[in-house]
N, C-alpha and C positions, 0 to 999 in steps of 0.2 A: 704454870705463868708466869710474866715479868708482876705484872699487875692483876689481883683478883678480879674476876669478872663480876661480881656483884659492887666495883670498885667503876666500873664502866657503866656511863649512859647509854641507851641506845633508843634510836628513834629512826621511822619510816619515814623518808621525805613522800611526797607527793606523785615523785616518780619510778617509788618499791626499793628504790637504793635506803641500805641504813649505813643510816653516820654514827658513829661511834666517839666519846671523849670523855674526859673524866673531870671531875673538880676537883682533882688531886693535883695534877698537872696541866694548868690552864692554856692555853692555846696549843695544845696537841688533839686533833682529832682526826679521823677517817673513815673510811665509806668502803663498803663492799654492796655486792647483789644479794647475799644472807648475811644472816645475823653472825655465825661463824666466820664469814670470810672478812665484816668490819672489826669482829674483835681481833682476831689473828691482825688483820692492817694496822691496826690501832697498836697494838703488841709492838709492831715492829715502828711506827713511828715516833711511840716515847720512847724507844731506844734511841734513834736518831734524833729526837728532840732536846734528850738529855745531853748527849755527844756535843751537840751543837750548844747549849746553855753552857757547857763545861770548856769549850773552844773558846766562846765567846767572853771567857771568866765571869757571866753572870754565874749568880747562887743557883744551887740545884735547890730543888722543891725539900721541904723537911721529910716528909715519907720517902726520900729515896735516898737522902743520906748515907744511910749507913746500907743501903743495898746495891748502891751505882757506883761499880767500881770498874774505870775504863782497863783494858789490857791492851798493851803497846805489841 
């Protein structure tokens, strides 16, 4: 996994949808019909979020600077 599951906050909304987000990656969140789907979707969203930060010339959050390497 790109981000450890322990670093992902999960909650279920009133409609039964699972929401995933992490304090180490503000502004990034995802959802799924199950906890597993929400975590997997969050992993994909986190990569896209970090790529967008890099493309925009914005700083990569500290926990990801050593791990996040884009391959052309």
